[in-house]
N, C-alpha and C positions, 0 to 999 in steps of 0.2 A: 470528655472522651468522644472519640469519633471512630466509626467502623472503617477498617482499611483491609485490603486484600494483599496477601504476600505468600511466598512459598519458602519453606525452610529446607527442602530437599529437592533434588532433581528428579523429574518423573512426569507421569501423566497428569491430567487435570485434577485428579484426586488429591494431589499434594498441595493444592491451593487452600489457604485458610483465610477466614475473616476474623480479625481480632479487634478488640476495643483498645485504642491507643490514645495517648496524650499527644496531640499534634504539635503543641508548642508554638513558638513564635518564629517568623522567618528571619534567617540570618542575612548577612550582606549578600546582595545580588539575588535574593529570593523573594517569593511572594506567597502569602497564605491565600488559598482560594477555596471556594465552595463548589464542589463538582456538580455538574448537571448531566453530562453524558460522556462516555468513554468509547472510542472506536477500537475494536480489537483488530490486531494485525498478526498475520501468520508468523512473522519474525519473532514475536514475543512467545508464541507457542513453541517454536523451534528452540529458542533460548532456554525456556523452562525445561525442555527435554535434554539439554546439554549438547545440542547439535548445531549451535550457532557458531559464528566465527569468534565470538567472545564467550568464554566460559563463565557460567554463573558462579557467584560467590555468595551463597545464602547466608542470612535471609535476604530475599530480593523482593522489592515492591513491584506491583503490577500496574500497568496502565501508562502508556507513553503518549497517547493522543487523545484529545477530547476537548470539551468546552466547560468553562467554569466562570464563576463570578469572583472578582478580586475582593478580598476582605481586608488585607493589610499588606503593606510594602516593607521590605527589609531595607537596611542601610544601602544607600547608593542607587536605589532603583528610581528611575524617573520615566515619564511618558505614560504612566498608568495611574489610575485613581481607584479608590474603593468604590465598588459598584459597577466597574467596567466588566463587560462580558469579553472573555479572551478565549482564543484557541491555543492549545498546547501542541507543540511538535516534539517528537522524541529525539532531540538533539543531544541528549545526555547519555551516559553509559547505561545500558539496560539494567534494570534492577536497582539503580541508585536512587531514583525517585519513583513515585507511583501515584497516578491520578485516580485509580480505582479505589476511591475512598469518599466518605461523605465530605471531608475537608482534607486538604493536603498542602504541604509546602513544596513548591516547584521553583525551578530556576527561571528568573525573569527573562533570561536570554532565549528561552524556548517559547516565549509568548508572542502572539500577534493578535491584533484585534479581530473579533468575530465580525463577519459581514452583517450589516444592519438588516434586521428583519428576518434573518435566517433561522429556521427552527433548530434548536440545540442538537437534536438527533442527526439532522442532515449536516450541520456544521461539524459534528464529531466524526463524520465520514468523509470530509472533504479533502483536507490538505495533504495527508500522507498519500492517499490513493492518486490524487490528481497531479501532485508535483512529481511523484514517481513516474506516472504515465507520460507526463510532459517531456520526459527524457527522449521520447521518440522524435519530438520536434527539435529539441536542443542539440542532441548528439547525432541524429540521423537526418535531420532536415526534412522530416516527413511533410509532404505537401500534396497538393491537388494531383489526382490521378495515380498516386502511388498505391500499389498493393502492399498491405502490411499483414503479416501473420502474427496473431496475438495468442500466445499460449496461456494456459490456465485462465481462460477468458471469463470464467464465472466468478473469479475472485473479485474483491473490491477494486484492486488495481486493474484487473482485466476489463471490468465493465467501464472503468474510467478511461482506459485506453481506447475502447471501442468508440466512446463518445468523442474523445479528442480527435481520433482519426477522422470521424465524420465531420467534425467541426472544421478541419483544415482541408476537406475535400478528398481525403484518401479513401481507399476501399478496404475496410477491415475484414480479414479472414480469421474468424475466431476458431480456436481449437479447444476441444474438451474431450474427455475420455469416452463418454457415451453420448448417444443422441438424445437422451431424455431431457437435456438442457437446451437443445437446439432452439425450440420455440421461444424460450425466455431470452436467449442471447440475440435472436432476431428482433425481439421487442426492444431490447436495449439499443440496437442499431447495427448489429453485425450484418454485413452484406452476404456473407457466406459462413457456414459452420461446418467444420470437419470433425467428426468423432474419430479420434485416433486409434481406438480399439476396434473400430468397425470398418475403417476405410484406410487406403494407402494415402498418407498425407502428401507425399511428393507428387504422386499421380494426380491427385485432386487439385493441388496448387497449380500444376502445369496445365491442367484442363481449364481452370478458372482464368489463368493469366495468358492463355493462348500460347503456352510453351515458353514464355519468357521467365517465369519465376517471380517471386516477390522481391521488391527492392529493399524492404525493411522487414525485420522480424523483431518482436519484443517478447523476450523469453525469461521465465522464472524457473524453468525446469532443469536445463542443461543435462549433465550426465550423457548417456548414450543418445539422447534426443538431439544433442547438438549436431551429430552427423546427419540426422534426418533433416534438420533445418537447413544445414549447409547445402544439401542436395536440392532443396526446394527454392533456393535463392536465385535471383537474377545476377547477371554480371555486375560486379562492383557494388553488390548489395551490402547492407549493414545489419548485423545482428546485435541488438542492444540487450545486454544481460543484466538482470537486477536481482536474481535470486538463485537458489539451489535446492529446489523442492525435491529433486530425485535423491539427493544425498549420496549419489554414486560418483565414481571418478568420471571426469569429463575428458575423453580423448580429443585432442586437437584434430579437426577435420582437414588435414594438410592438403590433400589433393583437390578437394572442392574449393578450399580457401585460396589455394594458389591458382588453380585453373580459372576461377571466376573473379579473382582479385577481391575477395571478400574482406570486410573489416568487422572484427568482433570487438564491441565496445562495452566493457563492464563499468558499473558505477554503483555507488550507494548514495542514497539521497542526502543523508546528514552531511556527508563530506563534499559531495560533488554538485549538489544543487542548493540545499539550505545553507551550506557553509560557504558558498560563493555568492556574494551580495548581488552582483550584476545578473547572474543566472536566476537567482531566486526572485529578483525583481521582475524579470521577464516572465517567469512562470506565474508569479502572483498576478500580474496584469492580465495575462492570458486567461487564467482561471476565473478571476473576478469578472472579466468581460463575458466569459462563457456562462457563468451563473446568471448574470444580469440579462443576457439574451435568451436564456433557457436552453442553450445547447448542451450545457453541462449540468447534470442533476444527479446527485448521489443516489445510488440504488441501495436500499436498505433491505437486507434479507430477513432480519429478525431482530427484535430487541429483547433484552433480559434485564430484570432488576439486579442490583448489586448482590443480593443474597443468593442469586442463582448463577454466580460467576463460574462455578465448576461446570454446570450444564451449558453455559455459554461457550466455554472453551471446548467442551466435547462437541458441541454443534459446529464450532469453527473447524475442528479437525475432522469432521465427518465428510467434508467435501460435497455435501448435498446443497449448499446454499448458492444463491446467485446474488452477489453484492456483499455489502458490509454487515457485520454483526456488531451491535452496539449495546453497551450497558447503560441503563438509565439509573440515575442516582436520585 
């Protein structure tokens, strides 16, 4: 028997349960793994609450990203051996598989090898955040001298985006609701921090950029915030959208978009980066080089043991953290 986390009803973190299950043997295209660490992502929280693009069909397993040791291979699986340390990417339907368990069966297609010598906690915080943030380079061509607005900058993707911006010579303008996180974001590498509940974002961006606006914005909030971002953009700027934290309707900013020639580029990492071999290879090489050089370093907000997964999800949803929340198994 092995302990595994799941939820049987839609709701707040209290619906999460840990049960003793018989994990069984891996089927065709699957692998049995022993989990070491699991990175928590806001998308999983939104999914559990029934607010995601895909509706939960309970019971749903928890944990789509993390690090594990291979124990057994299912039929047709090659390229891995028992004892290999692997990283898991959430390329499967949410809730279908779950790594938040002592041992788990996971799809082999979701596995990549963990970087040599990388601590399991850091490795569990690497791939989702940094491949998502790499979209600024892939879809907007972010490069040297570009000003980039990074919303929700204290999230794990936000902190990764700050580091990637610095790595390519761009100038990251981090946004957060209140200024209590400003010092931490500057430590991560933000050049400027704007507290959106305390300052006028458009006025501050125009001041920082000498009236030009930002060429790139990287946004997970949308809703009414989209109009504010559009007003803060430079001519022919690109707004890269990867989430919907506001949960509110997003009016199309027609006049700023037309007047400035803006491009709004939405994407989801499983389909548009991990699911595109050439793009993922570019992202992978970029991230591996950044880790080796020390320019990319996962920021860990806090770790929790598996039996505190409810508290871990509460902490994730509290918005007090800077960086990634990780479960250790």
